[in-house]
N, CA, C and O atoms as a Maestro MAE file, in Angstrom:
{
 s_m_m2io_version
 :::
 2.0.0
}

f_m_ct {
 s_m_title
 :::
 protein
 m_atom[264] {
  # First column is atom index #
  i_m_mmod_type
  r_m_x_coord
  r_m_y_coord
  r_m_z_coord
  i_m_residue_number
  s_m_chain_name
  s_m_pdb_residue_name
  s_m_pdb_atom_name
  i_m_atomic_number
  :::
  1 25 -53.569 -37.607 -23.389 1 A "MET " " N  " 7
  2 3 -52.559 -36.854 -23.302 1 A "MET " " CA " 6
  3 2 -51.035 -37.621 -22.883 1 A "MET " " C  " 6
  4 15 -50.818 -38.440 -21.991 1 A "MET " " O  " 8
  5 25 -50.152 -37.058 -23.821 2 A "VAL " " N  " 7
  6 3 -49.006 -38.286 -23.332 2 A "VAL " " CA " 6
  7 2 -47.867 -37.301 -21.957 2 A "VAL " " C  " 6
  8 15 -47.629 -36.108 -21.763 2 A "VAL " " O  " 8
  9 25 -47.499 -38.421 -21.374 3 A "ALA " " N  " 7
  10 3 -46.703 -37.800 -20.042 3 A "ALA " " CA " 6
  11 2 -45.311 -37.389 -20.868 3 A "ALA " " C  " 6
  12 15 -44.577 -37.897 -21.716 3 A "ALA " " O  " 8
  13 25 -45.394 -36.282 -20.177 4 A "LEU " " N  " 7
  14 3 -43.994 -35.656 -20.688 4 A "LEU " " CA " 6
  15 2 -42.874 -35.128 -18.972 4 A "LEU " " C  " 6
  16 15 -41.786 -34.560 -18.883 4 A "LEU " " O  " 8
  17 25 -43.726 -35.608 -18.023 5 A "GLN " " N  " 7
  18 3 -42.356 -35.445 -17.290 5 A "GLN " " CA " 6
  19 2 -41.171 -35.894 -17.344 5 A "GLN " " C  " 6
  20 15 -40.264 -35.199 -16.887 5 A "GLN " " O  " 8
  21 25 -40.889 -37.186 -17.925 6 A "LYS " " N  " 7
  22 3 -39.853 -37.660 -18.364 6 A "LYS " " CA " 6
  23 2 -38.520 -36.977 -18.866 6 A "LYS " " C  " 6
  24 15 -37.349 -37.291 -18.649 6 A "LYS " " O  " 8
  25 25 -39.048 -35.973 -19.583 7 A "TYR " " N  " 7
  26 3 -38.247 -35.244 -20.538 7 A "TYR " " CA " 6
  27 2 -37.626 -34.036 -19.455 7 A "TYR " " C  " 6
  28 15 -36.515 -33.543 -19.650 7 A "TYR " " O  " 8
  29 25 -38.346 -33.704 -18.497 8 A "GLN " " N  " 7
  30 3 -37.922 -32.448 -17.821 8 A "GLN " " CA " 6
  31 2 -36.170 -32.427 -17.481 8 A "GLN " " C  " 6
  32 15 -35.287 -33.247 -17.233 8 A "GLN " " O  " 8
  33 25 -36.293 -31.162 -17.621 9 A "ASN " " N  " 7
  34 3 -34.591 -30.741 -17.761 9 A "ASN " " CA " 6
  35 2 -33.778 -31.587 -18.614 9 A "ASN " " C  " 6
  36 15 -32.628 -31.839 -18.256 9 A "ASN " " O  " 8
  37 25 -34.281 -32.097 -19.800 10 A "LYS " " N  " 7
  38 3 -33.579 -32.995 -20.704 10 A "LYS " " CA " 6
  39 2 -33.282 -31.914 -21.633 10 A "LYS " " C  " 6
  40 15 -33.553 -30.727 -21.451 10 A "LYS " " O  " 8
  41 25 -32.539 -32.568 -22.929 11 A "LYS " " N  " 7
  42 3 -32.015 -31.472 -24.041 11 A "LYS " " CA " 6
  43 2 -32.741 -32.368 -25.019 11 A "LYS " " C  " 6
  44 15 -32.475 -33.554 -25.215 11 A "LYS " " O  " 8
  45 25 -33.640 -31.700 -25.579 12 A "ILE " " N  " 7
  46 3 -34.953 -32.213 -26.692 12 A "ILE " " CA " 6
  47 2 -34.414 -31.581 -28.063 12 A "ILE " " C  " 6
  48 15 -33.991 -30.427 -28.121 12 A "ILE " " O  " 8
  49 25 -34.461 -32.308 -28.983 13 A "ALA " " N  " 7
  50 3 -34.349 -31.840 -30.444 13 A "ALA " " CA " 6
  51 2 -35.464 -32.039 -31.268 13 A "ALA " " C  " 6
  52 15 -35.970 -33.144 -31.459 13 A "ALA " " O  " 8
  53 25 -35.935 -30.776 -31.857 14 A "ILE " " N  " 7
  54 3 -37.101 -31.474 -32.700 14 A "ILE " " CA " 6
  55 2 -37.318 -30.545 -34.086 14 A "ILE " " C  " 6
  56 15 -37.267 -29.357 -34.404 14 A "ILE " " O  " 8
  57 25 -37.651 -32.120 -34.835 15 A "TYR " " N  " 7
  58 3 -37.214 -31.686 -36.414 15 A "TYR " " CA " 6
  59 2 -38.628 -30.839 -36.987 15 A "TYR " " C  " 6
  60 15 -39.724 -31.220 -36.577 15 A "TYR " " O  " 8
  61 25 -38.551 -29.817 -37.836 16 A "GLY " " N  " 7
  62 3 -40.228 -29.487 -38.278 16 A "GLY " " CA " 6
  63 2 -40.939 -28.778 -37.274 16 A "GLY " " C  " 6
  64 15 -41.707 -29.252 -36.437 16 A "GLY " " O  " 8
  65 25 -40.628 -27.674 -37.431 17 A "MET " " N  " 7
  66 3 -41.427 -26.598 -36.804 17 A "MET " " CA " 6
  67 2 -42.821 -26.009 -37.353 17 A "MET " " C  " 6
  68 15 -43.048 -24.806 -37.479 17 A "MET " " O  " 8
  69 25 -43.960 -27.327 -37.739 18 A "GLY " " N  " 7
  70 3 -45.156 -26.594 -38.051 18 A "GLY " " CA " 6
  71 2 -45.826 -26.622 -37.131 18 A "GLY " " C  " 6
  72 15 -45.141 -26.284 -36.166 18 A "GLY " " O  " 8
  73 25 -47.477 -26.981 -36.653 19 A "ILE " " N  " 7
  74 3 -48.004 -26.586 -35.956 19 A "ILE " " CA " 6
  75 2 -47.807 -27.229 -34.601 19 A "ILE " " C  " 6
  76 15 -47.824 -26.800 -33.448 19 A "ILE " " O  " 8
  77 25 -47.527 -28.942 -35.404 20 A "THR " " N  " 7
  78 3 -47.122 -29.866 -33.892 20 A "THR " " CA " 6
  79 2 -45.774 -29.686 -33.375 20 A "THR " " C  " 6
  80 15 -45.568 -29.856 -32.173 20 A "THR " " O  " 8
  81 25 -44.683 -29.303 -34.301 21 A "GLY " " N  " 7
  82 3 -43.746 -29.099 -33.792 21 A "GLY " " CA " 6
  83 2 -43.161 -27.741 -32.830 21 A "GLY " " C  " 6
  84 15 -42.240 -27.601 -32.025 21 A "GLY " " O  " 8
  85 25 -44.080 -26.977 -33.312 22 A "CYS " " N  " 7
  86 3 -44.116 -25.343 -32.266 22 A "CYS " " CA " 6
  87 2 -45.003 -25.895 -31.168 22 A "CYS " " C  " 6
  88 15 -44.817 -25.262 -30.129 22 A "CYS " " O  " 8
  89 25 -46.031 -26.994 -31.025 23 A "SER " " N  " 7
  90 3 -46.444 -27.332 -29.684 23 A "SER " " CA " 6
  91 2 -45.739 -28.070 -28.614 23 A "SER " " C  " 6
  92 15 -45.646 -27.933 -27.395 23 A "SER " " O  " 8
  93 25 -45.282 -28.888 -29.475 24 A "ALA " " N  " 7
  94 3 -44.303 -30.058 -28.757 24 A "ALA " " CA " 6
  95 2 -43.359 -28.921 -28.164 24 A "ALA " " C  " 6
  96 15 -42.903 -29.013 -27.024 24 A "ALA " " O  " 8
  97 25 -43.166 -28.144 -28.769 25 A "ALA " " N  " 7
  98 3 -41.609 -27.067 -28.196 25 A "ALA " " CA " 6
  99 2 -42.098 -26.324 -27.086 25 A "ALA " " C  " 6
  100 15 -41.497 -26.600 -26.048 25 A "ALA " " O  " 8
  101 25 -43.090 -25.378 -26.955 26 A "ARG " " N  " 7
  102 3 -44.009 -24.984 -25.796 26 A "ARG " " CA " 6
  103 2 -43.981 -25.891 -25.031 26 A "ARG " " C  " 6
  104 15 -43.449 -25.546 -23.976 26 A "ARG " " O  " 8
  105 25 -44.359 -27.097 -25.046 27 A "ALA " " N  " 7
  106 3 -44.576 -28.000 -24.031 27 A "ALA " " CA " 6
  107 2 -43.564 -28.484 -23.272 27 A "ALA " " C  " 6
  108 15 -43.671 -28.557 -22.048 27 A "ALA " " O  " 8
  109 25 -42.129 -28.986 -24.138 28 A "PHE " " N  " 7
  110 3 -41.068 -29.187 -23.242 28 A "PHE " " CA " 6
  111 2 -40.712 -27.641 -22.437 28 A "PHE " " C  " 6
  112 15 -40.604 -27.473 -21.222 28 A "PHE " " O  " 8
  113 25 -40.622 -26.980 -23.131 29 A "LYS " " N  " 7
  114 3 -40.126 -25.530 -22.947 29 A "LYS " " CA " 6
  115 2 -40.817 -25.338 -21.019 29 A "LYS " " C  " 6
  116 15 -40.148 -24.951 -20.061 29 A "LYS " " O  " 8
  117 25 -41.922 -25.655 -21.014 30 A "ARG " " N  " 7
  118 3 -42.770 -25.477 -19.723 30 A "ARG " " CA " 6
  119 2 -42.263 -26.319 -19.166 30 A "ARG " " C  " 6
  120 15 -42.444 -26.167 -17.958 30 A "ARG " " O  " 8
  121 25 -41.715 -27.142 -19.380 31 A "LEU " " N  " 7
  122 3 -40.694 -28.555 -18.609 31 A "LEU " " CA " 6
  123 2 -39.696 -27.996 -18.000 31 A "LEU " " C  " 6
  124 15 -39.410 -28.215 -16.823 31 A "LEU " " O  " 8
  125 25 -39.110 -27.256 -18.730 32 A "LYS " " N  " 7
  126 3 -37.982 -26.420 -18.442 32 A "LYS " " CA " 6
  127 2 -36.520 -27.293 -19.302 32 A "LYS " " C  " 6
  128 15 -35.333 -27.267 -18.978 32 A "LYS " " O  " 8
  129 25 -37.096 -27.911 -20.302 33 A "ALA " " N  " 7
  130 3 -36.336 -28.935 -21.369 33 A "ALA " " CA " 6
  131 2 -35.419 -27.837 -21.902 33 A "ALA " " C  " 6
  132 15 -35.688 -26.636 -21.890 33 A "ALA " " O  " 8
  133 25 -34.324 -28.387 -22.362 34 A "ARG " " N  " 7
  134 3 -33.431 -27.344 -23.098 34 A "ARG " " CA " 6
  135 2 -33.986 -27.817 -24.867 34 A "ARG " " C  " 6
  136 15 -33.251 -28.614 -25.450 34 A "ARG " " O  " 8
  137 25 -34.797 -27.486 -25.349 35 A "VAL " " N  " 7
  138 3 -35.079 -27.532 -26.183 35 A "VAL " " CA " 6
  139 2 -33.966 -26.951 -27.719 35 A "VAL " " C  " 6
  140 15 -33.269 -25.937 -27.668 35 A "VAL " " O  " 8
  141 25 -34.045 -27.718 -28.745 36 A "PHE " " N  " 7
  142 3 -33.293 -27.456 -29.927 36 A "PHE " " CA " 6
  143 2 -33.633 -27.421 -31.609 36 A "PHE " " C  " 6
  144 15 -33.192 -28.267 -32.386 36 A "PHE " " O  " 8
  145 25 -34.260 -26.596 -31.898 37 A "CYS " " N  " 7
  146 3 -35.439 -26.618 -33.235 37 A "CYS " " CA " 6
  147 2 -34.692 -26.266 -34.608 37 A "CYS " " C  " 6
  148 15 -33.800 -25.450 -34.838 37 A "CYS " " O  " 8
  149 25 -35.401 -27.211 -35.479 38 A "TRP " " N  " 7
  150 3 -34.931 -27.144 -36.487 38 A "TRP " " CA " 6
  151 2 -35.797 -27.078 -37.998 38 A "TRP " " C  " 6
  152 15 -36.768 -27.834 -38.015 38 A "TRP " " O  " 8
  153 25 -35.681 -26.663 -38.649 39 A "ASP " " N  " 7
  154 3 -36.476 -26.757 -40.198 39 A "ASP " " CA " 6
  155 2 -35.986 -26.611 -41.191 39 A "ASP " " C  " 6
  156 15 -35.206 -25.671 -41.343 39 A "ASP " " O  " 8
  157 25 -36.240 -27.394 -42.107 40 A "ASP " " N  " 7
  158 3 -35.755 -26.859 -43.598 40 A "ASP " " CA " 6
  159 2 -36.055 -25.610 -44.150 40 A "ASP " " C  " 6
  160 15 -35.266 -25.081 -44.932 40 A "ASP " " O  " 8
  161 25 -36.980 -25.144 -43.869 41 A "ASN " " N  " 7
  162 3 -37.990 -24.083 -44.824 41 A "ASN " " CA " 6
  163 2 -37.056 -22.613 -44.118 41 A "ASN " " C  " 6
  164 15 -37.513 -22.241 -43.038 41 A "ASN " " O  " 8
  165 25 -36.134 -22.003 -44.519 42 A "LYS " " N  " 7
  166 3 -36.129 -20.503 -44.531 42 A "LYS " " CA " 6
  167 2 -36.796 -19.648 -43.603 42 A "LYS " " C  " 6
  168 15 -36.460 -19.109 -42.549 42 A "LYS " " O  " 8
  169 25 -37.965 -19.679 -44.376 43 A "THR " " N  " 7
  170 3 -39.053 -18.730 -43.614 43 A "THR " " CA " 6
  171 2 -39.509 -19.386 -42.406 43 A "THR " " C  " 6
  172 15 -39.600 -18.538 -41.518 43 A "THR " " O  " 8
  173 25 -39.878 -20.699 -41.944 44 A "THR " " N  " 7
  174 3 -40.131 -21.103 -40.908 44 A "THR " " CA " 6
  175 2 -38.860 -21.034 -39.824 44 A "THR " " C  " 6
  176 15 -39.115 -21.158 -38.626 44 A "THR " " O  " 8
  177 25 -37.653 -20.857 -40.220 45 A "ARG " " N  " 7
  178 3 -36.628 -20.691 -39.081 45 A "ARG " " CA " 6
  179 2 -36.392 -19.258 -38.662 45 A "ARG " " C  " 6
  180 15 -35.690 -18.963 -37.695 45 A "ARG " " O  " 8
  181 25 -36.949 -18.471 -39.355 46 A "LYS " " N  " 7
  182 3 -37.307 -16.778 -38.875 46 A "LYS " " CA " 6
  183 2 -38.310 -16.739 -37.927 46 A "LYS " " C  " 6
  184 15 -38.168 -16.078 -36.899 46 A "LYS " " O  " 8
  185 25 -39.154 -17.279 -38.125 47 A "LYS " " N  " 7
  186 3 -40.719 -17.438 -37.056 47 A "LYS " " CA " 6
  187 2 -40.256 -18.581 -36.124 47 A "LYS " " C  " 6
  188 15 -41.151 -18.777 -35.301 47 A "LYS " " O  " 8
  189 25 -38.968 -19.603 -35.884 48 A "ILE " " N  " 7
  190 3 -38.519 -20.013 -34.646 48 A "ILE " " CA " 6
  191 2 -37.465 -19.047 -33.930 48 A "ILE " " C  " 6
  192 15 -37.308 -19.067 -32.709 48 A "ILE " " O  " 8
  193 25 -36.848 -18.310 -34.675 49 A "LYS " " N  " 7
  194 3 -36.300 -17.458 -33.740 49 A "LYS " " CA " 6
  195 2 -36.686 -15.874 -32.980 49 A "LYS " " C  " 6
  196 15 -36.157 -15.079 -32.204 49 A "LYS " " O  " 8
  197 25 -37.996 -16.028 -33.789 50 A "ASN " " N  " 7
  198 3 -39.418 -14.713 -33.556 50 A "ASN " " CA " 6
  199 2 -39.464 -15.692 -31.708 50 A "ASN " " C  " 6
  200 15 -39.165 -15.178 -30.630 50 A "ASN " " O  " 8
  201 25 -39.915 -17.089 -31.937 51 A "LEU " " N  " 7
  202 3 -40.785 -17.827 -30.795 51 A "LEU " " CA " 6
  203 2 -39.106 -17.695 -29.664 51 A "LEU " " C  " 6
  204 15 -39.137 -18.209 -28.546 51 A "LEU " " O  " 8
  205 25 -38.517 -17.369 -29.888 52 A "LYS " " N  " 7
  206 3 -37.252 -17.496 -28.960 52 A "LYS " " CA " 6
  207 2 -36.437 -19.136 -29.077 52 A "LYS " " C  " 6
  208 15 -35.384 -19.306 -28.464 52 A "LYS " " O  " 8
  209 25 -36.897 -19.990 -29.708 53 A "PHE " " N  " 7
  210 3 -36.056 -21.239 -29.607 53 A "PHE " " CA " 6
  211 2 -34.715 -21.419 -30.380 53 A "PHE " " C  " 6
  212 15 -34.560 -20.936 -31.501 53 A "PHE " " O  " 8
  213 25 -33.991 -21.956 -29.896 54 A "PRO " " N  " 7
  214 3 -32.825 -21.940 -30.404 54 A "PRO " " CA " 6
  215 2 -32.836 -22.487 -31.607 54 A "PRO " " C  " 6
  216 15 -33.575 -23.459 -31.764 54 A "PRO " " O  " 8
  217 25 -31.987 -21.978 -32.798 55 A "LEU " " N  " 7
  218 3 -32.347 -22.920 -34.331 55 A "LEU " " CA " 6
  219 2 -30.693 -23.636 -34.131 55 A "LEU " " C  " 6
  220 15 -29.570 -23.144 -34.023 55 A "LEU " " O  " 8
  221 25 -31.200 -24.952 -34.148 56 A "SER " " N  " 7
  222 3 -29.438 -25.616 -34.135 56 A "SER " " CA " 6
  223 2 -29.593 -26.763 -34.950 56 A "SER " " C  " 6
  224 15 -30.693 -27.308 -35.041 56 A "SER " " O  " 8
  225 25 -28.205 -27.341 -35.787 57 A "LYS " " N  " 7
  226 3 -28.606 -28.343 -36.995 57 A "LYS " " CA " 6
  227 2 -27.733 -28.821 -35.761 57 A "LYS " " C  " 6
  228 15 -26.683 -28.340 -35.334 57 A "LYS " " O  " 8
  229 25 -28.403 -29.811 -35.349 58 A "PHE " " N  " 7
  230 3 -28.314 -30.509 -33.876 58 A "PHE " " CA " 6
  231 2 -27.651 -32.042 -34.500 58 A "PHE " " C  " 6
  232 15 -26.865 -32.731 -33.850 58 A "PHE " " O  " 8
  233 25 -28.041 -32.313 -35.577 59 A "TRP " " N  " 7
  234 3 -27.278 -33.629 -36.177 59 A "TRP " " CA " 6
  235 2 -26.115 -33.812 -36.418 59 A "TRP " " C  " 6
  236 15 -25.512 -34.869 -36.606 59 A "TRP " " O  " 8
  237 25 -25.740 -32.691 -36.417 60 A "LEU " " N  " 7
  238 3 -24.018 -32.689 -36.235 60 A "LEU " " CA " 6
  239 2 -23.336 -33.052 -35.302 60 A "LEU " " C  " 6
  240 15 -22.240 -33.593 -35.445 60 A "LEU " " O  " 8
  241 25 -23.929 -32.788 -34.105 61 A "ASN " " N  " 7
  242 3 -23.630 -33.234 -32.923 61 A "ASN " " CA " 6
  243 2 -24.117 -33.973 -31.982 61 A "ASN " " C  " 6
  244 15 -24.369 -33.181 -31.074 61 A "ASN " " O  " 8
  245 25 -24.387 -34.963 -31.670 62 A "LYS " " N  " 7
  246 3 -25.144 -35.946 -30.945 62 A "LYS " " CA " 6
  247 2 -25.079 -35.778 -29.735 62 A "LYS " " C  " 6
  248 15 -26.047 -36.229 -29.123 62 A "LYS " " O  " 8
  249 25 -24.280 -35.284 -29.121 63 A "LYS " " N  " 7
  250 3 -23.687 -35.359 -27.867 63 A "LYS " " CA " 6
  251 2 -24.891 -33.855 -27.336 63 A "LYS " " C  " 6
  252 15 -25.052 -33.895 -26.116 63 A "LYS " " O  " 8
  253 25 -25.474 -32.968 -27.836 64 A "LEU " " N  " 7
  254 3 -26.467 -31.904 -27.970 64 A "LEU " " CA " 6
  255 2 -27.796 -32.846 -26.869 64 A "LEU " " C  " 6
  256 15 -28.439 -32.492 -25.880 64 A "LEU " " O  " 8
  257 25 -27.755 -33.788 -27.451 65 A "ILE " " N  " 7
  258 3 -29.243 -34.629 -26.983 65 A "ILE " " CA " 6
  259 2 -29.092 -35.449 -26.064 65 A "ILE " " C  " 6
  260 15 -28.101 -36.178 -26.090 65 A "ILE " " O  " 8
  261 25 -30.225 -35.564 -24.797 66 A "ASP " " N  " 7
  262 3 -30.245 -36.238 -24.121 66 A "ASP " " CA " 6
  263 2 -30.684 -37.916 -24.567 66 A "ASP " " C  " 6
  264 15 -30.714 -38.796 -23.706 66 A "ASP " " O  " 8
  :::
 }
 m_bond[263] {
  # First column is bond index #
  i_m_from
  i_m_to
  i_m_order
  :::
  1 1 2 1
  2 2 3 1
  3 3 4 2
  4 3 5 1
  5 5 6 1
  6 6 7 1
  7 7 8 2
  8 7 9 1
  9 9 10 1
  10 10 11 1
  11 11 12 2
  12 11 13 1
  13 13 14 1
  14 14 15 1
  15 15 16 2
  16 15 17 1
  17 17 18 1
  18 18 19 1
  19 19 20 2
  20 19 21 1
  21 21 22 1
  22 22 23 1
  23 23 24 2
  24 23 25 1
  25 25 26 1
  26 26 27 1
  27 27 28 2
  28 27 29 1
  29 29 30 1
  30 30 31 1
  31 31 32 2
  32 31 33 1
  33 33 34 1
  34 34 35 1
  35 35 36 2
  36 35 37 1
  37 37 38 1
  38 38 39 1
  39 39 40 2
  40 39 41 1
  41 41 42 1
  42 42 43 1
  43 43 44 2
  44 43 45 1
  45 45 46 1
  46 46 47 1
  47 47 48 2
  48 47 49 1
  49 49 50 1
  50 50 51 1
  51 51 52 2
  52 51 53 1
  53 53 54 1
  54 54 55 1
  55 55 56 2
  56 55 57 1
  57 57 58 1
  58 58 59 1
  59 59 60 2
  60 59 61 1
  61 61 62 1
  62 62 63 1
  63 63 64 2
  64 63 65 1
  65 65 66 1
  66 66 67 1
  67 67 68 2
  68 67 69 1
  69 69 70 1
  70 70 71 1
  71 71 72 2
  72 71 73 1
  73 73 74 1
  74 74 75 1
  75 75 76 2
  76 75 77 1
  77 77 78 1
  78 78 79 1
  79 79 80 2
  80 79 81 1
  81 81 82 1
  82 82 83 1
  83 83 84 2
  84 83 85 1
  85 85 86 1
  86 86 87 1
  87 87 88 2
  88 87 89 1
  89 89 90 1
  90 90 91 1
  91 91 92 2
  92 91 93 1
  93 93 94 1
  94 94 95 1
  95 95 96 2
  96 95 97 1
  97 97 98 1
  98 98 99 1
  99 99 100 2
  100 99 101 1
  101 101 102 1
  102 102 103 1
  103 103 104 2
  104 103 105 1
  105 105 106 1
  106 106 107 1
  107 107 108 2
  108 107 109 1
  109 109 110 1
  110 110 111 1
  111 111 112 2
  112 111 113 1
  113 113 114 1
  114 114 115 1
  115 115 116 2
  116 115 117 1
  117 117 118 1
  118 118 119 1
  119 119 120 2
  120 119 121 1
  121 121 122 1
  122 122 123 1
  123 123 124 2
  124 123 125 1
  125 125 126 1
  126 126 127 1
  127 127 128 2
  128 127 129 1
  129 129 130 1
  130 130 131 1
  131 131 132 2
  132 131 133 1
  133 133 134 1
  134 134 135 1
  135 135 136 2
  136 135 137 1
  137 137 138 1
  138 138 139 1
  139 139 140 2
  140 139 141 1
  141 141 142 1
  142 142 143 1
  143 143 144 2
  144 143 145 1
  145 145 146 1
  146 146 147 1
  147 147 148 2
  148 147 149 1
  149 149 150 1
  150 150 151 1
  151 151 152 2
  152 151 153 1
  153 153 154 1
  154 154 155 1
  155 155 156 2
  156 155 157 1
  157 157 158 1
  158 158 159 1
  159 159 160 2
  160 159 161 1
  161 161 162 1
  162 162 163 1
  163 163 164 2
  164 163 165 1
  165 165 166 1
  166 166 167 1
  167 167 168 2
  168 167 169 1
  169 169 170 1
  170 170 171 1
  171 171 172 2
  172 171 173 1
  173 173 174 1
  174 174 175 1
  175 175 176 2
  176 175 177 1
  177 177 178 1
  178 178 179 1
  179 179 180 2
  180 179 181 1
  181 181 182 1
  182 182 183 1
  183 183 184 2
  184 183 185 1
  185 185 186 1
  186 186 187 1
  187 187 188 2
  188 187 189 1
  189 189 190 1
  190 190 191 1
  191 191 192 2
  192 191 193 1
  193 193 194 1
  194 194 195 1
  195 195 196 2
  196 195 197 1
  197 197 198 1
  198 198 199 1
  199 199 200 2
  200 199 201 1
  201 201 202 1
  202 202 203 1
  203 203 204 2
  204 203 205 1
  205 205 206 1
  206 206 207 1
  207 207 208 2
  208 207 209 1
  209 209 210 1
  210 210 211 1
  211 211 212 2
  212 211 213 1
  213 213 214 1
  214 214 215 1
  215 215 216 2
  216 215 217 1
  217 217 218 1
  218 218 219 1
  219 219 220 2
  220 219 221 1
  221 221 222 1
  222 222 223 1
  223 223 224 2
  224 223 225 1
  225 225 226 1
  226 226 227 1
  227 227 228 2
  228 227 229 1
  229 229 230 1
  230 230 231 1
  231 231 232 2
  232 231 233 1
  233 233 234 1
  234 234 235 1
  235 235 236 2
  236 235 237 1
  237 237 238 1
  238 238 239 1
  239 239 240 2
  240 239 241 1
  241 241 242 1
  242 242 243 1
  243 243 244 2
  244 243 245 1
  245 245 246 1
  246 246 247 1
  247 247 248 2
  248 247 249 1
  249 249 250 1
  250 250 251 1
  251 251 252 2
  252 251 253 1
  253 253 254 1
  254 254 255 1
  255 255 256 2
  256 255 257 1
  257 257 258 1
  258 258 259 1
  259 259 260 2
  260 259 261 1
  261 261 262 1
  262 262 263 1
  263 263 264 2
  :::
 }
}
């Protein structure tokens, strides 16, 4: 298990919301991190919205990420 405490209360960007991306997003959310997600697949982006993770083309604004 990877120690994730250092990411507590940080801004995290996750590219790719397959099984691993969703698991990582949930783990970071439990740590009260601000999670920004993106996937190139339109159907997957709809699922991300249903999971209540913000969709963001965060690579356009590097100030969003710690």
